[in-house]
N, C-alpha and C positions, 0 to 999 in steps of 0.2 A: 409324295411325288417320287418318281424314280428317274434315273438317267439311262437312256438307251443309246446304243451305238448308232452312228450315222449310217443310214442304209447305203450299200454299195450298188452301183449299176449291175443289173442282172441280164441273163440271156433274154428276158422279156424285152428289154429296151433295145437290144440289138435286133431282135426279131421285129419289133414294132417299127424300128427305123427302116428295115427292109420293106415292111408293109406300106409305109409312107411313100417310098419310091414307086412301089408297084401300083398303088391305088390312085393314080393321078386323075382318074375320071371323077373322083369325089369333088375335087375343086371345081370342076366344070358344072357340077350339079348345084353348087352353092350350099347354103346353110340348110341341112335337112331338118324336117320336123322331128320333134321328140317322139320316140317310139314308146308307147305305154308299156310298162313292165308291171304285171300284176303278180308280184312276188313279195311275200312278207316273211321276215325272219325275226326270231327272238334271239337277241345276242346279249352278251355280258361284257361289261367294261373290264378289260384285263389290265389296263395300265392307264394312268393319268400322268401327264408330264407337262411341266411348265416350259413353254417355248419362247415366251417374251412377256413383257408387261401386259397383264390382262389377257393373255392368250394361253390356253391349254390345248394339248392334243390328247385324244382318247383313242386307245386301241381296242377295237371291238372284236370279239371272237364268239364262236358257238358256245352254248351252255355246256357245262360238264355233263358228260353222258350222252350228249346229242350225237347220234351216229351219222349226221349229215355229211361229214367229211369236209372237203374244201368248199370255201364260200364261192358264190357265183362270180364269174370273171368280170373284169371291167377294163376300160381303156382310159388314157389321159383325158381329162375334161369331164369325167363322170361324177355323179353325186349320189348321195343317199337321202331319202326322206326319213327323218328320224322322228319317231313318235315318242315324245317325252312322257315321263310319269304323269304329268298333269293332263295329258291328252293333246297338248300343243304339238303341231307338226312343223318341223323346220327342215330346211335343206342345207346340207353341208357337203362340200367337195371332198372327194377322196384324194388324198395327197401322199399316200405311201407308195409301195412298190406293187404294181399289178401282178407280179409273179408270186408274191407272197400271199397265197390263197387261204392261209389259216387265220388271217385277221384283216380288218379294215382299219385305216387310220383317218380320222378327221381332226380338224383344229378349229377352235371357236374363240373369237375375241369377245370378252364380256362388255356389253353395252349397257351402262347403268340406267339410261333412260329409254331403252328399247322396249320391245313388246313382251319381254320376260323370258323368251326362249334361251338366250345366251346366258342369262343369270342361272337358269335352271340347269343348263349343261355344266356350268362351273360348280354346281353343287353336287354333281354326280361323283361318287367315289368308286374305287375299284370294288368289283363285286355287284354293282348296280346292274339291273337288267333294263334293256330298252328294246323296242320293236323298230325295225327298219324296213323300208320298202326300196326296191331297186336292186342293183345300181342301174342308172340310166343317165343319158347325157343330152343336154341342150347346148353344149359348148364343145363339140368334137374337134379334134385336131385333124386337119385335112392336109393333103399333099401340097407342097409348094417348094420352089427352089430356094427361097429366102424368107426368113421370118424375123419379125421384131416382136418380142414379148415385153409387155409392160405390166408391172404389178405394183399396186399401192397397198402397203400394210398387209392385212389378212388376205388381200387379193392374191397373194402368193400361192394359196392353197390349190386352185386348179392348174396354175401355171407350172408348179414344180415338176409334176410327172411329165408334162409336155417337154420341159427342158431336157430331162433325162432321155426322152425318146428321140428328140432331134439331135442330141449329142451323139447318138449311136447311128445317125443317118449321114448322108453326104450333103445335106442341106447346109446353107450358110445361115447363121442366126446371130442375133444379139439380144441381150436381156437387160432391161432397166428396172431396178427395184427401188422404190421410193417409200418413205415413211417419215413420221414426225421426227424420230430419232432412232438410233440403232437399238436402243433398249425395247422399242415397240415393234421391231421388225422380226417376225418369227422365221426360223429355219436358216438363219445366216450361216450356221455351221455346215449345213448340208450344201449350201450354195458354193462354199469354198471348194467342194469336190468337182465343180464344173470348170471348164476352160475359162480362166479369169481374164483372158484377152477379149472375151466376148461378153463380159459381165460388167455392168456399171451399178454400184451400190450408191444411192444418192439420198441422204437424209436431209430433211428440211433444216434441221438444227445446224448442220455443217455448211449449208449453202444459202443461208439467209432467207429461206422460204421455199415453197413448192416450185417445181419446174413449170415452165409454160408448155403449152401443147407443142409449139414449134421446137422447144428444147428436146422434148421426148421423141418427136419424129426424126430429129437429126441423127439419132443413133441407128436408123435403118441401114442395113448393110448394102443396099443398092436399090435401083429402081424395081418397080413391080414386086415389092415386098408384101408379104401377107402379115398383117398385124393381129396380135391377140392381146387384149387388154382386160384386166380385172382390177377394179379399184373403185374409189368413192366417186359419186356423181360429178364433183367439180373436175376431177381428172379426166373423166370421159368427155365432159363438156368442153374442156380446154383442147383436147386432141381433135375432137370433131370440128371445133371452131377453127383450128389451125388448118385442117384439111379443107374446110369450106373457103377460107381466105385464099389459099393457094389456087383452088379451082376458080374462084372469082376473077383471078388475074390471068386466067387462060393457061395456067401452067399445070402440069401433072405432078402431083406430089410423089413421095417415095412409096406410099402404100397403094397396092392394087385393091386390097380389101381390108376391112377392119372387123374382126370378130370380138364381141364384148360379152362379158358377164357382169351383172350389176349386183351391188349390195342392197339396193332399194328399188322400189317400184319405179318404172319409167314414167316420164311425164305423159299426161294425156294429150294426144295430138288430134286435131280435127274433131274435137268433141262438140256437142251441143247440149244444152240443158234439157232435162226431162224430170219426171217424177217417178218415184217408186213407192208402191203400196206394199206393206208387209202384212200379208193376209192373216197371220196368226195373232198379231197384236193390233191390227187396224191402223197402225201408224202410216202416215203419208209423208215422204221425205223428198226434198228437192235435191237433185244431183246437178251441181254446176257443170259448166262445160269443161272445166279444168280439173275436176275431181272424179275419182272412180266410185262405182257403186259400193265397193268394199269399204272405202274410206268413210263414206257417208253412213252406211249401215253399221259399220263398226262403232261409230259414236253412239248409236242407239242400242246396239247389241254387242257389247265388248267381247262376248265369248264366241262370236262367229268364227268358224274355222277358216284358216288360210295358211299358206306357206310361201310359195315363190313370189306372188304378187306380180307375175309376168305372163300368166296365161299358159303355162306348160305343165303344171303338176296336177291340176284337177282337184286339189284339196277344197277349194271354195265353190265347187260346182253346186248350183242351187236350182231347184225346180221352178220353172216359169209357169204361172197359172194363166196369165193373160198378157198380151202385148207381143210385138215383134222385136227380135233381138238382132243387133248388129254384132255378130260374133268376131272377136279379135284374138281368140285363143289359138293355141297350137296343140290342143290335147283332145278335144271332143271329136267324136266321129259324127258324120252327117246324121245318122239316126238319133244320136244323143242330143244334137243341136235342135232337134224338133221339140224338146221339152225341158232342156236345162241350159244353163249358161254359167260361165266362170265370171263371177262378179268382180274379180280383180281387174279385168281389162275390158270385158264386153260391155256394150251399152245398149240403150233403147234405139230401135230404128225409128220409132215415132215419138210420141210425147209422154208415154206412160207404160210402166211394167208393173205387174203384180207378181210378187215372189212368195214362195212357200216358206216364209220366215215369220 
């Protein structure tokens, strides 16, 4: 492991701050769909650095002798699809400096009982080669006069470049960073470079437990604030519950909108049970109203490919041989929806689907 200097704000962030001011129309358009990026790069791990307990960052660069030059540009909120040596595909937020086009930085927390992707990343050493796709964004930073950024633990990864960007703009902003304890919270050293009057570092160990949703919302700098949150499901649920409680009392809360990125699959809403037939094996599986096709199929076929589990990357797209699909993804085109589905979020419109699995 090596120690790297804390990145300094660059001209990119000043330019991006100006772009935030000029592109106000983006906020009126709402959350845009993910734009597919059909780009694949073979990169090498140039540096592995310990950032916190169970968290490492990797700096990825072009292979020696690759004449490709600078890597494709990205903006705060973007991520890479990383194809690991095992063939697993996982998505990791870019959290370095967008102006530094000679390398990408990602950071990954090791989840001992997860799907194996994080453990595999932690086993990568300097000199290892990986394939990446992207960059692309399902969590873009849009124009707003006021921001509240909330990060829980490794949720700092997409938020950090956003903080640098708004710091270079005229927007008012606040940032709340939470975690179990300070040893588990990556990039605390880089956060010290920000305006500390706008930053709240809050560890559960120092405050007797995690904050409530109302506590987190109380840091908003004013009314009609735009919120960005990346953290564990309980944090997201707490903030949304606090927003709903305020609305139920006929009051407007501090947030005009809340943009979120999840660590895990979202809950299935408005689902109904159906059956799935796996044509290659002949298995017939029951999909309950509150579970996804991916979850059910994954129990029978553990090697089924997936990544985002939220319907925007397309890794789990599967050919549909029979049955009508209720498409809930944000990645497939209309022609593609005629014969395929993303099994992480989409469901049967009727009682049965037959999949090419």
